[in-house]
C-alpha positions, 0 to 999 in steps of 0.5 A: 389418313390423307391419300396422295394422288397417284403419280402418272406412270407415263403410259396413259393420257393422264401422263401430261402434255406430249410434244405436238409432232408425235400427236399430229403424226398419229392423228394424220395416220388415223385419218389416212390422208396420205393413203387417200391422196395416193388413191385419188391420184391413182384413180385419176391416173387410171381414168387418163390411161384407160380412157373415158369408155373403159374407165366407165366400165372398169374401176380400180378396186385395190392397190397393194405392193405395186399390183393394181386390181381392176374390175371389168364389166362384161366378159367380152371387154375383160377378154379384150383388155387382158389380151390386147390393151393391158400392156399399153394401159400399164405403160400409160399409167406408169407415165402419169402422176400417181401411177408410177408405183404400178408394176402390174395390172390384174383385170378381174370380172366385176362382182367376183370376190377375187376383185375385192381385196380392199382399198 
């Protein structure tokens, strides 16, 4: 008895060639290039807005839905940033390329779990 090869169902890799556009879109999404580019621009904007001294002791740890979470080393610096510098840093970062989507900045103590929400 001769068996015929199974016909492709159209749902797997054996279904034949695919258009290049959707394949590239999936590949780029998997590489997260757009997200990484945004993160790099935001990190650069943070360094410019915060200044070298603060950027050396505080770092962005997450950005979600317009909220930038920044870990700050040391209780005294955290208090200073929250109380006296938060508004000016927010205004500065909004004015820079990469910082336009920032609506709010939350400053948290370095090493605390609430600062670790993922990139």
